[in-house]
C-alpha positions as CSV (number, residue, x, y, z in Angstrom):
1,X,0.0,0.0,0.2
2,X,3.1,2.4,0.7
3,X,4.1,2.1,-2.8
4,X,0.8,3.0,-4.0
5,X,0.6,6.2,-1.8
6,X,3.9,7.2,-2.9
7,X,2.8,6.9,-6.5
8,X,-0.4,8.8,-5.7
9,X,1.9,11.6,-4.3
10,X,3.9,11.7,-7.2
11,X,0.7,11.8,-9.3
12,X,-0.4,15.0,-7.3
13,X,3.0,16.5,-8.3
14,X,4.7,16.1,-5.0
15,X,8.4,15.5,-4.8
16,X,10.1,12.3,-3.2
17,X,10.7,14.1,-0.1
18,X,7.6,16.2,0.4
19,X,5.4,15.9,3.2
20,X,2.4,13.6,2.7
21,X,-0.7,15.9,3.6
22,X,-4.3,14.7,4.7
23,X,-5.6,16.1,1.3
24,X,-3.3,13.7,-0.3
25,X,-4.3,10.8,1.5
26,X,-7.9,11.5,1.1
27,X,-7.5,12.2,-3.0
28,X,-5.7,8.8,-3.1
29,X,-8.7,7.1,-1.2
30,X,-11.2,8.6,-3.3
31,X,-9.3,7.3,-6.4
32,X,-8.7,4.0,-4.8
33,X,-11.9,3.3,-2.8
34,X,-11.0,-0.6,-2.3
35,X,-8.1,0.3,0.0
36,X,-9.8,-0.3,3.2
37,X,-11.8,-3.3,1.6
38,X,-8.5,-5.0,0.6
39,X,-6.6,-4.2,3.9
40,X,-9.3,-4.5,6.6
41,X,-6.8,-4.4,9.4
42,X,-6.2,-0.9,9.0
43,X,-9.7,-0.3,10.4
44,X,-8.4,-2.0,13.9
45,X,-5.8,1.0,14.1
46,X,-7.9,4.0,13.1
47,X,-8.6,6.0,16.1
48,X,-10.4,9.0,14.7
49,X,-10.9,12.1,16.9
50,X,-14.1,13.1,15.3
51,X,-16.4,14.3,18.1
52,X,-18.0,17.9,17.6
53,X,-20.6,19.5,19.2
54,X,-24.1,20.9,17.9
55,X,-26.4,23.0,20.1
56,X,-27.9,20.0,21.9
57,X,-25.9,17.1,21.2
58,X,-22.2,15.5,20.9
59,X,-22.2,13.8,17.3
60,X,-19.5,11.0,16.4
61,X,-20.7,9.6,13.3
62,X,-17.4,8.5,11.7
63,X,-16.4,6.6,15.0
64,X,-20.1,4.9,14.6
65,X,-19.3,3.9,11.0
66,X,-15.8,2.7,11.7
67,X,-17.3,0.4,14.6
68,X,-19.9,-0.9,12.2
69,X,-17.2,-1.7,9.5
70,X,-15.0,-3.5,12.2
71,X,-18.1,-5.5,13.2
72,X,-19.0,-6.2,9.7
73,X,-15.3,-7.5,9.0
74,X,-15.6,-9.7,12.2
75,X,-18.8,-11.0,11.1
76,X,-17.5,-11.9,7.5
77,X,-14.4,-13.8,9.2
78,X,-16.7,-15.7,11.6
79,X,-19.1,-16.9,8.6
80,X,-16.1,-17.8,6.6
81,X,-14.6,-19.9,9.3
82,X,-18.0,-21.8,10.1
83,X,-18.5,-22.4,6.4
84,X,-15.1,-24.0,6.2
85,X,-15.7,-26.0,9.3
86,X,-19.1,-27.2,7.9
87,X,-17.7,-28.2,4.5
88,X,-15.0,-30.2,6.1
89,X,-17.4,-32.0,8.2
90,X,-19.6,-32.7,5.6
91,X,-16.8,-34.1,3.6
92,X,-15.9,-36.3,6.5
93,X,-19.3,-37.5,6.9
94,X,-19.4,-38.5,3.1
95,X,-16.1,-40.3,3.3
96,X,-17.2,-42.2,6.2
97,X,-20.5,-43.3,4.7
98,X,-18.8,-44.5,1.7
99,X,-16.5,-46.5,3.8
100,X,-19.4,-48.0,5.7
101,X,-21.2,-49.0,2.3
102,X,-18.1,-50.7,1.1
103,X,-17.7,-52.6,4.3
104,X,-21.3,-53.9,4.0
105,X,-20.8,-54.9,0.4
106,X,-17.4,-56.7,1.2
107,X,-19.2,-58.7,4.1
108,X,-18.9,-62.3,3.2
109,X,-21.6,-63.9,5.5
110,X,-23.9,-63.0,7.9
111,X,-21.2,-63.0,10.6
112,X,-19.1,-60.4,9.0
113,X,-22.4,-58.4,8.5
114,X,-23.4,-58.4,12.0
115,X,-20.1,-56.9,12.8
116,X,-20.1,-54.4,10.6
117,X,-23.9,-53.2,11.3
118,X,-23.5,-53.5,15.1
119,X,-20.1,-52.7,15.8
120,X,-18.4,-50.7,12.8
121,X,-21.2,-48.3,11.5
122,X,-22.0,-47.2,15.0
123,X,-18.4,-45.9,15.5
124,X,-18.0,-44.6,11.8
125,X,-21.1,-42.6,12.2
126,X,-20.9,-41.3,15.7
127,X,-24.3,-42.9,16.8
128,X,-25.2,-45.7,19.4
129,X,-27.3,-48.1,17.6
130,X,-27.9,-49.2,14.0
131,X,-30.9,-51.7,13.0
132,X,-32.5,-53.3,10.1
133,X,-35.9,-55.3,10.2
134,X,-38.4,-56.7,7.7
135,X,-41.9,-57.6,8.1
136,X,-41.8,-61.3,8.0
137,X,-41.6,-64.2,10.4
138,X,-39.2,-66.2,8.3
139,X,-36.0,-64.7,9.3
140,X,-33.0,-67.1,8.2
141,X,-31.7,-68.6,11.5
142,X,-28.3,-67.5,11.0
143,X,-29.3,-63.7,10.4
144,X,-31.4,-63.8,13.5
145,X,-29.1,-61.6,15.3
146,X,-29.0,-59.1,12.5
147,X,-32.1,-58.8,11.1
148,X,-35.6,-57.9,13.5
149,X,-38.6,-59.6,12.5
150,X,-41.3,-57.1,12.4
151,X,-45.0,-57.6,12.5
152,X,-47.2,-56.7,9.5
153,X,-47.9,-52.9,9.4
154,X,-44.8,-52.0,11.5
155,X,-43.1,-50.1,8.8
156,X,-46.0,-47.8,8.2
157,X,-46.6,-47.5,11.9
158,X,-42.9,-46.6,12.7
159,X,-42.7,-44.1,9.6
160,X,-46.0,-42.6,10.4
161,X,-47.7,-43.3,7.1
162,X,-46.1,-43.8,3.5
163,X,-43.0,-41.6,4.2
164,X,-39.6,-42.7,2.8
165,X,-37.8,-41.1,5.6
166,X,-38.4,-40.0,9.1
167,X,-36.5,-38.2,11.7
168,X,-37.7,-38.4,15.5
169,X,-35.8,-35.5,17.4
170,X,-36.8,-36.9,20.6
171,X,-38.2,-40.6,21.0
172,X,-37.7,-43.9,23.0
173,X,-36.2,-46.7,21.0
174,X,-38.7,-49.7,20.3
175,X,-37.3,-53.1,21.5
176,X,-38.9,-54.6,18.4
177,X,-36.6,-52.5,16.3
178,X,-33.6,-52.1,18.1
179,X,-33.5,-55.0,20.5
180,X,-31.3,-54.7,23.4
181,X,-30.2,-51.3,22.4
182,X,-33.5,-50.0,22.5
183,X,-32.9,-48.3,26.0
184,X,-30.0,-46.2,24.4
185,X,-31.9,-44.7,21.9
186,X,-33.3,-41.0,22.5
187,X,-33.1,-39.7,18.8
188,X,-33.1,-41.5,15.4
189,X,-33.6,-41.4,11.7
190,X,-35.9,-44.2,10.0
191,X,-35.4,-45.1,6.4
192,X,-38.3,-47.3,4.7
193,X,-37.0,-50.1,2.6
194,X,-39.5,-51.3,-0.2
195,X,-40.5,-54.8,-0.7
196,X,-39.4,-56.5,-3.8
197,X,-36.6,-58.8,-5.2
198,X,-37.6,-61.5,-2.7
199,X,-37.5,-59.2,0.4
200,X,-40.5,-58.0,2.2
201,X,-41.2,-54.2,3.4
202,X,-38.3,-53.2,5.9
203,X,-36.9,-50.3,7.8
204,X,-33.5,-49.1,8.3
205,X,-32.7,-47.1,11.5
206,X,-29.9,-45.2,13.0
207,X,-30.2,-44.2,16.7
208,X,-28.4,-41.9,19.1
209,X,-28.5,-41.5,22.9
210,X,-28.7,-37.6,22.7
211,X,-32.2,-36.0,22.3
212,X,-32.1,-33.7,19.3
213,X,-29.1,-35.5,17.6
214,X,-31.3,-35.7,14.4
215,X,-33.5,-32.7,13.7
216,X,-36.4,-32.1,11.6
217,X,-35.6,-31.1,8.3
218,X,-32.1,-32.3,8.3
219,X,-30.8,-34.2,5.3
220,X,-31.1,-37.8,5.1
221,X,-29.7,-38.5,1.8
222,X,-26.7,-40.5,3.3
223,X,-28.5,-42.3,5.7
224,X,-31.1,-43.5,2.9
225,X,-28.1,-44.5,0.7
226,X,-26.5,-46.4,3.5
227,X,-30.2,-48.1,4.4
228,X,-30.3,-49.4,0.8
229,X,-26.9,-50.8,0.7
230,X,-27.7,-52.5,3.9
231,X,-30.7,-53.9,2.4
232,X,-28.8,-55.2,-0.6
233,X,-26.1,-56.9,1.6
234,X,-28.7,-58.4,3.6
235,X,-30.8,-59.5,0.6
236,X,-27.6,-61.2,-1.2
237,X,-27.3,-63.7,1.5
238,X,-31.0,-64.0,2.3
239,X,-32.3,-64.5,-1.1
240,X,-29.5,-64.3,-3.5
241,X,-32.0,-62.6,-5.7
242,X,-30.5,-59.1,-5.6
């Protein structure tokens, strides 16, 4: 900036040793209005003595403007930091979801599938319980510790109708869905799984012990993606038709 000021002084016809006058600075700033925008740190060292008295009140408008600009700069910095943090968090969640999906697809039998669903996924997703259930009473014997057998109509009842996704910000986990982990669940996200390809209608559930962990209106795309991957992984060993 100093070089620019010197250049501005030369343009005004001043010699290299001439004193820089206030009028020269003002003229330069008028010709280069983005100087303060490009160098916001200068605002923090400005301390103008701009008080003057009218007949009834002391006015300090320039100081008010400078304070407002400082607040705007601070707000912009905070917003930028928040955006960067949120973006990094979302990228991390996407990466962890894809890792979970690959683990489900690479499971070689129900034993490995159970380990991925009940041990690996909760750790990777930062939750306390993962459950998958289907409306059937004919769950394969070797999958009884993975798949929850649900009564007919359970999916619609849990989903509150024919919705494909549902967020319950505060709830109490159902034993029929979460089994022994039901007591931990105080907030969850539910994904309806359609029937077809040899599988009955089902549900994929992600539960957390902290009320409000899942919020109404939040995106469920990644959980839905993981739910359908889990359905495929289960169906591959259950029916061999997927």
